[in-house]
Structure formats: structure tokens, C-alpha cells
N, C-alpha and C positions, 0 to 999 in steps of 0.2 A: 254647133253651139250658137244659140241665138243671143248675141251680145246684149241687145237692148233689154232682155228680160233676165240676164244673169246678175249675180251679185247677192247681197250687198258687198261693197268693197271697202277696205280700210283705206282712207285717203293717203296714207303714207306708204302703202304697199305697191309693189310692181305686179301687174297682172300680165301673165303670159298666156296667150291663146295659141293652140296648135291645131292645124287642120291636117287631116290625113286623107289621102285620096289614092285610088288605085284603078287600073284598067284591067278588066278581067277577060278581055277578048283574046283568044288564041289565034284567030285567023285574020282579023282586020284591026286597024287603029281605032281608037275610041273618039277621034275627032278633037274638037277644041274644048278646053276646060276653062270654066269661069266660076269663081267663087266670089260672091259679093255680100258684104255685111256693113251695117251702120254701127259706128263706134258710139257708145252712149255718151251723153254730154258730161257725165260725172267721171269719165276717163279721158286721159290725154293720149293721143297717138304719138309714138316715138319712131318706130321703124318696123319694117317687115323683113325678116331674113328668109330668103327663098332659095331653093336648090337651083342648080344650073338649068337654063332653059325656061325658067318660070319667072314671071314679072309681077310686081306688085305696085299699085298706084293708090294714092290717098288723095281724096278731094276734101280739103278742109272746109269748104263752104257747105257741103252736104254731109260731111263726116263719114263718107263712104270709102271703104277699103275694097279694092278689087284685085283679085289674084287671077292671073291668066297663064295658060300654057297652050301653045299652038304650034304644031299639032300635038295632041296628047296621045302617044302610042306606048 
């Protein structure tokens, strides 16, 4: 989902975004996973709920959300 081009949004509504990812290798690991997106200026970032072993960080200066998992097997 490309957040900068999504919408329009009701200013009073909560917007929930879910990313789904998978590793399809049967013989080796899939390496490192990085998902990066910019949160639109008309949305406020609250938090990211991630599964165990996955990290999320938000840079309020650039409005960039980065989700990582290393290694991703």
C-alpha cells in the first residue's frame, strides 16, 4: 500500500494499515526484511504493532516508518 497516495480519510477516523509478508524459500533463509513507507501529512502516526522478532521505528522528522526483521527465515 502506498500511503502517500491512499485516501481520502475522514479526519475523525482511525486508519489501520497492515503489511503481510512471507518467505517462500524451502532451502535457504530469505535474508533481511525491510519495509519503508512515508506517513502522509494528513495522518498522525500512533504506533506499530509487530510480531516477535520484528522491529518498527518511526522518524517524525521525515515521517518515515521502517519495519525490519533480521534475519528473515
